C-alpha positions in Angstrom: 0.0 0.0 0.0 1.2 3.5 -0.8 2.4 5.0 2.5 0.5 8.2 1.8 -2.8 6.2 2.1 -1.7 4.1 5.0 -3.4 4.7 8.3 -0.9 2.7 10.3 1.7 4.4 12.5 5.2 3.5 13.5 6.8 4.2 16.8 8.7 7.5 16.8 12.0 7.5 18.6 11.6 11.1 19.7 8.5 13.0 20.7 9.7 16.5 19.8 12.5 18.2 17.9 14.0 19.5 21.1 14.1 16.0 22.5 15.9 14.8 19.4 18.4 17.6 19.6 19.0 17.0 23.3 19.8 13.4 22.6 22.4 14.3 20.0 20.4 13.4 16.8 21.6 16.6 15.0 25.0 17.8 16.5 26.6 21.0 15.5 29.4 20.6 14.4 28.6 17.2 13.1 31.8 15.9 14.6 34.7 17.6 16.5 37.1 15.8 14.2 37.1 18.2 11.2 37.7 15.5 8.7 34.8 13.5 9.9 32.7 16.6 10.1 33.3 17.3 6.4 32.5 13.7 5.5 29.2 13.9 7.4 28.3 17.3 5.8 28.6 15.7 2.4 26.4 12.8 3.6 23.8 15.3 4.7 24.0 17.1 1.3 23.6 13.8 -0.6 20.7 12.6 1.6 18.9 15.9 1.1 19.3 15.5 -2.6 17.7 12.1 -2.4 14.9 13.5 -0.2 14.3 16.3 -2.6 13.9 14.0 -5.5 11.5 11.8 -3.5 9.5 14.8 -2.6 9.3 15.8 -6.3 7.8 12.4 -6.9 4.7 13.4 -4.9 5.5 12.6 -1.3 5.2 15.0 1.6 7.9 17.5 2.6 7.6 16.4 6.2 8.7 12.9 5.3 11.4 13.9 2.9 13.3 17.2 2.9 12.1 18.3 6.3 12.9 15.0 7.9 16.3 16.9 8.3 16.4 18.2 11.9 18.9 20.9 10.8 16.2 22.4 8.5 13.6 22.2 11.3 16.0 24.3 13.5 18.0 26.2 11.0 19.1 28.9 13.4 21.2 26.2 15.2 23.4 25.9 12.1 24.5 29.5 12.0 27.9 28.7 13.5 28.6 26.1 10.8 28.9 28.0 7.5 28.8 25.0 5.2 25.8 23.4 6.8 24.0 26.7 7.2 24.4 27.9 3.6 23.4 24.5 2.2 20.2 24.3 4.4 19.3 27.9 3.5 19.5 27.3 -0.3 17.6 24.0 0.1 14.7 25.8 1.9 14.7 28.6 -0.7 14.6 26.0 -3.5 11.7 24.2 -1.8 9.8 27.5 -1.6 10.4 28.2 -5.3 9.2 24.7 -6.3 6.1 24.9 -4.2 5.3 28.3 -5.7 5.4 27.1 -9.3 3.5 23.9 -8.6 0.9 25.7 -6.6 0.4 28.4 -9.2 0.1 25.8 -12.0 -2.1 23.5 -9.9 -0.8 20.4 -11.7 -0.2 18.3 -8.5 -2.4 15.3 -8.3 -0.8 13.2 -5.6 -3.5 13.7 -2.9 -2.3 17.3 -2.6 0.5 16.3 -0.4 3.2 17.9 -2.5 2.5 21.5 -1.6 1.4 21.0 2.0 3.9 22.5 4.4 1.7 23.3 7.4 3.8 23.5 10.6 7.1 23.4 8.8 9.5 26.3 9.0 9.5 27.1 5.3 10.6 30.7 5.6 12.9 32.7 7.8 14.6 36.0 8.2 17.4 36.5 5.7 16.2 33.8 3.2 16.6 36.4 0.4 20.4 36.3 1.1 20.7 32.6 0.5 22.7 33.0 -2.7 25.1 35.5 -1.3 25.7 33.3 1.8 26.3 30.3 -0.5 28.6 32.3 -2.8 30.7 33.3 0.2 31.1 29.7 1.3 31.8 28.5 -2.2 34.6 31.1 -2.5 36.1 30.0 0.8 36.2 26.3 -0.3 37.6 27.4 -3.7 40.5 29.2 -2.0 41.1 26.1 0.2 41.2 24.0 -2.9 43.7 26.3 -4.6 45.8 26.4 -1.5 46.1 22.6 -1.3 47.3 22.5 -4.9 50.1 25.0 -4.3 53.6 23.4 -4.1 55.0 23.3 -0.6 57.7 25.8 -1.6 55.1 28.5 -2.2 52.7 27.7 0.6 54.0 30.5 2.9 52.0 33.0 0.8 48.8 31.1 1.6 49.4 30.4 5.3 46.5 32.6 6.2 44.0 30.2 4.5 42.8 27.6 7.0 42.4 24.1 5.4 39.0 22.5 5.1 40.0 19.7 7.4 43.1 18.2 9.0 44.2 15.4 6.6 46.3 16.9 3.8 45.9 13.8 1.6 42.1 14.2 1.6 41.9 17.9 1.3 41.7 18.2 -2.5 39.1 15.4 -2.8 36.8 16.8 -0.1 37.1 20.4 -1.5 36.1 19.2 -4.9 33.2 17.1 -3.5 31.9 20.1 -1.7 32.3 22.5 -4.5 30.3 20.5 -7.0 27.5 20.1 -4.6 27.4 23.8 -3.6 27.6 24.8 -7.3 24.8 22.5 -8.3 22.6 24.1 -5.7 23.5 27.6 -6.8 22.8 26.9 -10.5 19.6 24.9 -9.8 18.2 27.8 -7.9 19.1 30.1 -10.7 17.3 27.8 -13.1 14.1 28.0 -11.1 14.3 31.8 -10.9 15.0 32.2 -14.6 12.2 29.8 -15.6 9.7 32.0 -13.7 10.4 35.1 -15.7 7.4 36.1 -17.8 7.2 35.6 -21.6 10.1 33.1 -21.5 12.6 36.0 -21.1 14.8 34.0 -18.8 15.1 30.9 -21.0 18.4 31.7 -22.6 20.1 32.3 -19.2 18.2 29.3 -17.7 19.8 27.0 -20.4 23.3 28.2 -19.3 22.5 27.3 -15.7 21.0 24.0 -16.8 24.3 23.1 -18.6 26.2 24.0 -15.4 23.9 21.9 -13.3 24.4 18.9 -15.5 28.1 19.4 -15.4 28.1 19.6 -11.6 25.9 16.5 -11.3 28.6 14.7 -13.3 31.3 15.8 -10.9 29.0 14.8 -8.0 28.7 11.3 -9.4 32.5 11.1 -10.0 33.1 12.0 -6.3 31.5 8.8 -5.1 34.6 6.6 -5.6 36.8 8.9 -3.5 34.2 9.3 -0.8 33.6 5.5 -0.4 37.3 4.9 0.1 37.4 7.2 3.2 34.4 6.2 5.3 33.8 7.6 8.8 30.6 6.3 10.2 28.2 3.4 10.0 27.0 2.0 6.7 23.4 2.3 5.7 21.2 -0.7 6.2 20.2 -0.7 2.5 23.5 -1.4 0.9 22.0 -1.8 -2.6 20.3 1.7 -2.6 22.3 4.0 -0.3 21.1 7.6 -0.2 24.7 9.0 0.1 27.7 8.7 -2.1 29.8 7.3 0.7 27.1 4.7 1.6 27.2 6.0 5.2 24.1 6.7 7.2 23.6 10.5 7.4 23.2 12.2 10.8 20.5 14.7 11.6 17.5 12.9 10.0 14.4 11.4 11.5 11.7 10.5 9.0 9.0 9.8 11.6 9.5 12.9 13.7 7.1 15.1 11.7 4.4 12.4 11.9 3.6 13.7 15.4 4.2 17.4 14.8 2.9 18.2 11.3 -0.8 17.4 10.4 -0.4 16.6 6.7 2.5 14.2 7.3 1.4 10.6 6.7 2.2 8.4 9.8 4.2 5.7 8.1 7.7 6.3 6.8 8.4 6.1 3.1 11.3 4.8 1.2 13.7 7.5 0.0 15.1 7.3 -3.5 18.7 6.2 -3.7 21.4 8.7 -4.3 22.0 7.4 -7.8 18.3 7.5 -8.7 18.1 11.0 -7.3 20.9 12.1 -9.6 19.1 10.4 -12.5 15.9 12.2 -11.6 17.6 15.7 -11.6 19.3 14.9 -14.8 16.0 14.1 -16.5 14.3 17.1 -14.9 17.0 19.4 -16.2 16.9 17.9 -19.7 13.1 18.4 -19.7 13.5 22.0 -18.7 16.1 22.5 -21.3 13.7 21.1 -24.0 11.1 23.6 -22.8 13.6 26.5 -22.9 14.5 25.6 -26.5 10.9 26.1 -27.6 10.5 29.0 -29.9 7.2 30.2 -28.4 5.4 29.5 -31.6 2.2 31.6 -31.6 0.3 29.2 -33.9 -2.2 26.8 -32.3 -0.9 23.9 -34.3 2.7 24.6 -33.2 1.7 24.8 -29.6 -0.2 21.6 -29.5 2.5 19.8 -31.4 5.1 20.9 -28.9 3.0 20.0 -25.9 2.3 16.5 -27.3 6.0 15.9 -28.1 7.0 17.2 -24.7 4.6 14.8 -22.9 6.2 11.9 -24.8 9.3 12.6 -22.7 7.1 11.7 -19.6 8.1 14.8 -17.7 7.6 14.9 -13.9 5.5 17.3 -12.0 7.9 20.2 -11.7 8.7 20.3 -15.4 4.9 20.1 -16.3 4.2 22.9 -13.9 6.7 25.2 -15.6 5.3 24.3 -19.0 1.7 25.2 -17.9 2.9 28.5 -16.5 4.7 29.3 -19.7 1.7 28.5 -21.9 -1.0 30.2 -19.9 -0.2 33.4 -18.0 -2.9 35.9 -17.0 -5.3 34.2 -19.5 -3.0 34.9 -22.4 -0.8 32.6 -24.4 2.8 33.0 -23.1 1.4 36.0 -21.1 1.4 38.1 -24.2 -0.9 36.8 -27.0 -4.7 37.1 -26.7 -6.4 33.7 -27.0 -8.8 35.3 -29.5 -5.8 36.1 -31.7 -4.6 32.5 -31.5 -8.1 31.3 -32.5 -8.4 33.8 -35.3 -5.1 32.7 -36.8 -6.0 29.1 -36.5 -9.3 29.9 -38.3 -7.5 31.9 -41.0 -9.1 35.1 -39.9 -5.9 37.1 -40.1 -7.6 40.3 -41.4 -9.9 40.5 -38.5 -7.8 39.0 -35.8 -7.6 42.2 -33.9 -11.1 43.3 -34.5 -12.9 44.2 -31.2 -16.0 42.3 -32.4 -14.1 39.1 -32.8 -12.5 39.5 -29.3 -15.9 40.1 -27.7 -17.7 37.4 -29.6 -19.4 35.0 -27.2 -18.4 32.0 -29.3 -14.8 33.1 -29.5 -14.7 33.7 -25.8 -16.1 30.3 -25.0 -13.7 28.7 -27.4 -10.8 30.6 -25.8 -11.7 29.3 -22.4 -11.9 25.7 -23.7 -8.5 26.1 -25.3 -7.0 27.4 -22.1 -8.5 24.4 -20.2 -7.2 22.0 -22.9 -3.7 23.4 -22.6 -3.8 23.0 -18.8 -5.1 19.5 -19.0 -2.4 18.5 -21.5 0.2 19.7 -18.9 -1.1 17.1 -16.3 0.0 13.5 -16.1 -1.5 10.8 -18.3 -3.9 9.5 -15.6 -5.3 12.9 -14.9 -5.7 13.6 -18.6 -7.8 10.4 -19.0 -10.0 11.4 -16.1 -10.6 14.7 -17.7 -11.1 13.4 -21.2 -14.9 12.8 -20.9 -15.6 16.3 -19.6 -13.4 17.9 -22.2 -15.1 16.1 -25.1 -18.5 17.1 -23.7 -17.4 20.7 -23.4 -16.1 20.8 -26.9 -19.3 19.2 -28.3 -21.1 22.4 -27.4 -19.0 24.3 -29.8 -19.8 21.9 -32.7 -23.5 22.4 -32.1 -23.0 26.2 -32.3 
């Protein structure tokens, strides 16, 4: 049975967030050994990526991304720059995704996707998440450059404190962190660019998408190095670990929000593996790139052809939401073309396409609303389209009678 529909409940180890913190479930720093601390930070980043992909598949925030205790008490991480910056950008990204899916209203998974009641989704200073992340990225970049400098020239860089205490692991850990931080930065930029009206941010979005895909490749490559230097216990599921190292991440409790947040289903769900999460984001980015390459054809035939071809890619919820918001904005095609103009062109009424009588014609107005509804339905998943098919055909039959 799908856990979202399961009324059963599992015993929760902790009864509150404070109790979990007091019992050391989410220590800050993650370890007093700086090398172990860095390894555990990377594990947290990887598990959050897996949680985010699982959330995108229609599960609740409380059981996925916000099963991270650090996100539930973000202010506790302020003394740990790496952890704090990453958690902030994760929260900002979640808000951006919820915004686009809520506006498009394409979520069908029992409405769990956008529910965030009781979760700390926003906080003071969230608008600075990118500047905080950039500062941390620059620090790690300097540490990476410093560890590559020959020993004869290291005196010049003595003021740069290394990332951790093992010189042999410094370069590998710096690279592993940088690709994860940069992926987060570029992915957030992608979401922001995609929301710009009339597709004006598509060109820049494609550049960030390319950067995201590149960083995902580096993240995947870092797994071999991370698995060879393990600090911590292995995950129970050795076949589908949620971290590159295969270690169990600290600071997570999937059942904690079951008691604290009303929309959180009571039984824990299975989080996607780290590799499947990377595959999910690669597909999402390719789908968004396909959308950004669309020429915004104003012809009805061109629009429908693109939507049908796009749906053949089997895009997930986030990509479909962006597509709908692109097609229909403020009751206009792409937010710029009147639906009556689109209909006039399709009906070969070019000479009167801008005539006020055509725009106010009751039949054209009705046809325009049907067209908008059709485009929105075509942006939903296949199951939802089938459920709506009968009503759509009935609505369109009225126009044939007229």
